N, C-alpha and C positions, 0 to 999 in steps of 0.2 A: 088256204092258203095263197099269195099271188103266184101268178104261175113263174115269171121270174126268180122269185125267192126261192119256191118249192127245186126248180131246176137248178138252179146255183146252189142250192142244200144238199144235193143229190148227184151232181156230177161233178169232182174234183179237178176236171182235166180242160173242162172252159171256163172262162171267164163270165162274169155275172155281165159287164157288158158284150160278149159276143155272146153270150144266151140271147141277151135282149137284141141285139143284130140278128138272132139267125130267126127272131120271133117276128118284126119287122118285117125281115123279107120273105115271108112267108113259109119258112121252111121248119116249124112248126105244130102241127093239128092236135087240136082236142077234139076227139072222137069224129075225126075226118074234117071237118073245119080249124081255117084261121081264127086266132082268137089274138085281143091285144096281151102286153105284156102283163098288166093289171088284172086281169080275169081272174076271178074266184074262184080256187078248187073245191070240190065237194067232198073227193076222195074216191070217187067210182069212175074216172075217165079213163080212156084207154090214149095215151097221149106218144103221138110217133115225131122223132127230130130226125131230118133231111140235114146229115153234115157229114163232109168228107173231108180227110188230112189234107191239106195242098202237100205238092211233091217236097216243098222246103221241110215242112215238119215232117214226112217221111226220112226223110234220108239225114237228119240228123239224131234218130235213134239206130245208131250203127250195131253190131254183136262186139260184146268185150268179152275177151278173157276173166272172168270171174270167178273164184274158186266156187264150187256147188256141191254139197253135200247129199247125193243121190241116196233114197235107203230103196228104193223100187223104180223100176220102167217095164215097161210093156209096150205095147204098140196103141193105146190109148191114153196111157197115164205115165204121169213124173210125181213121184213123192220124195222131196228133200226135206229135209233141215235146214233150216234159214236161218243164217250166222244174224246176231245182234247186228245195227247199227247199218245193214241193207235196206235201202230203200226198194219196194216189190215194185216200181215202176214209173216213169217219167210222169212229170205234172209238176206244178206251181216253182218252174224257173230250173226244174232239177231235168237235166237232159241225156244225161248217160252213168255208168257207174251204177246201175240199179240189176235188181234181179234180172228185169225182162232182158238188159243189156249182155248178162250172162244166158240166160235160157236161148237169145238168140246165136249166140259163138255157139254154144254147146250142140244144138238142134236145129234143123228146119221145119221140124214138124210138130206146129204148134196151131191151136185152134185159133181162127180172125173172128171171130164170130159178132167181137167186142171191140174190132178195129187194130190198127196197128200199134198204138199206145197198151195194149193190152193182150197181146200176144198170149197165151196159155193159159191167162190168170182170172181163173174161177172165183176164188176170194183172198182176201187180203191180211196181211197182219201188219200192226203199227214198223214203223223203222226200227224201233228198239226192242220191240218181241223179236223172242228167238222161238225156232220151233218148226213143229208139222205143216208144210203147206203140200195140197195138191196143184199141179199143172196138168191142165188138157192138151193132150196131141193132136186133137182130130176136134172138130166139131161136135160130132154127133157124141163124144165125150161130156166134153163140156156143156151142151144142152143137158144131156141126161144127169149131170153131176149137179148142175145149177138148179134145175127143178127141185133136186132133193135139198139144195138148203132152203129152196123157197118155202119147202114143203115142212122144213125143221125135221128129218127124218137123217140130216148127217150131227154122229154123237160128237160131237170135240168136250176135251178136257186141258185144260188149262192148273200149273201149277205158279202160286206165288209167294211172297213173301211179302206180310201186310206187317201195320204198326199195330200194338195191340191187343191182347187178350177178347177175344169175341164171346159173347153173352153164350150164344146159341152154337153146338157143335154141326148139325147142318141147318140150314137154309135155304129162304129162295127171296130173291129181291126182283119185285115187279115193279120197275117208274120208268118211265116212259122220258126219251133223251131229247136234248136238242142244241144244235147250235146256239154257242153263244155270242150275243147280239155285241158286247166288249172285246170279246174274245173270237176271230174266227175261224182260229186253230183248236180251240177246244170248246166241249160240250158240257151241259150239264141236265140234271135234274127237271124235267118242264113238263106239266099236266098236257103242254098244248105240243108236245113232242110227237117221237115215232115210238111205238110198245116196244119195252126189251123186256126180258125176263132172263136172271141167270142166277142160278142153282151154286148152292157151295158146301163144302165139308171142311173142318179142321181138321190137319193132318198130324199137327205138333203146334206146338207151341212152347217157348222161350222167356217168360218172364216178360218182354216187353216188347218181342215180334213173333207172328204166327206163320206157319205152313200151310197155305188154304190152297185146297182144290179148286177151283171153277168149272161151272159145265154153263155156259152160254145156250140159252135156245134159240135165240136172235143175233143177228149178226150185224148190232152197230158199232160205229165207229167209236172206239175208245170206250168201247161199253163196260168190262170188267172193270177199269180203270176208273170210270165216274162210280158206278155200283158199289166199289170197293169204299172210295172215298165218300160217300153217302153216307154208307154206313159207320162211319168214324174209324173207318181203318183203312186208310191210303198206302197202296204199293209203295215198300222200302226203293228209294232212290225215284224216286215218279216226283218231279221237283213241277209242274202241270199241277197237280191234282192235291199238292198237301203233303207228298211224301218226303219230301227234303230235308235239307240241315235245316230248316226252321224247327219241323218236328222234334229234334232233342234238345230245344232250348228248353229251359227249366229246369231239367234233372241237374243231380249232384254231378259237380266237373269230373270224375270219376268215369261215372255213368257215360256221361255226353261224350268221353272221349272213346269210349268201348264201342257206344252207338256208330259214333261216325266212323268208324274202323269201317262197320260194315256199308256203310253207305259210299265207302271207297274202294271197297270191292267192286263193285257195281258200277260202272261207267255208264247204265242207263238203268231204266226202270226194272224193277226187279220182276217179270213176267214171261212164262213161257210154254209155249202149246205145246201140250206133252202128248196128246194121242189125238187122232181122228178115226171115227167107223162108220162108212159109207157102204151103199151096194155098187161093186164092180159094174159098171156103164156096157160091159161086153158079156161077161160070165154071169151077171147077176148074183153073184154070192156078196155077202156081208163078209164084208173084211176091214181088217185095222192096223193099222202103223203107228208103233210109237218113236220118239223122238227123246235120247236120254237126257238127264239133265246136262247145262254147259258148266263149265269150270266156275263161272263166276260162281250160280249156286251152289256148287260142292262146297267152295271155300268159303260160303258164308256159313252155310248150316253146320261145315264142321266148327268152325268158328263159335258159332251159337252154342253148340253141345259140351263147347270145351270149357266156356263158361260160364252156361245156367243148365246143364246137364241136360 
């Protein structure tokens, strides 16, 4: 893959033109050497980017009082239950009302190893995905936890409502994911993409909809949503990957009406980060945290149970 294309697909807070400018200015090195934007990567290079936010960019990301559901806190980490609809950090034209702005208001103790746009952010959830997140308060904690993610030692579990009845009660989805050329905000299965591995377990089924527990081993953007859709069972109310109102077309009118009621319960895709388990950076103890199902999940499950048993 070309150097500029690889960087633009993996650094979402810099535009492709900005990345090309950095390369042209000699601020990107490969194994210590400057190369052109068209340089073809083979996968084992060391890439270093010399980039600093200007003062104007730093000043627009200000602390804001945003409700945070804090599950746990000590001197090293924060564990939060992120509400749906909250963007994790500024980027792509979004400068405020993000989780980062709320964290900056709540505490001055946030890791800065990833720069001012990602203070404390070790990993992300999609805007409309709710649930558990780890926030690093120190660079030591950030590095320690990031290494656990890289080595796939962090155990994450998600709960979702998906369309249809799955053939197998448990299974694995091992399919690489790549950003779509036709839509840079979406991803698709592609053998030339980055490896992505997700295990799943069916927890319950109601005729047209299944409650599924997903356990991703990798952390690709939209991974669970893409994998679930690939299996023919897109996540309920996930318009981007085939789980929206078009999914209910073809059913009898009375059935369609009931299924649309389910969609209307959710103002977002039905995906919730249920739990996370990792090694505490200071105590080296294995710790696990859980985020309870939000109200929209509870309402939908109660509706399905009442209608379909």
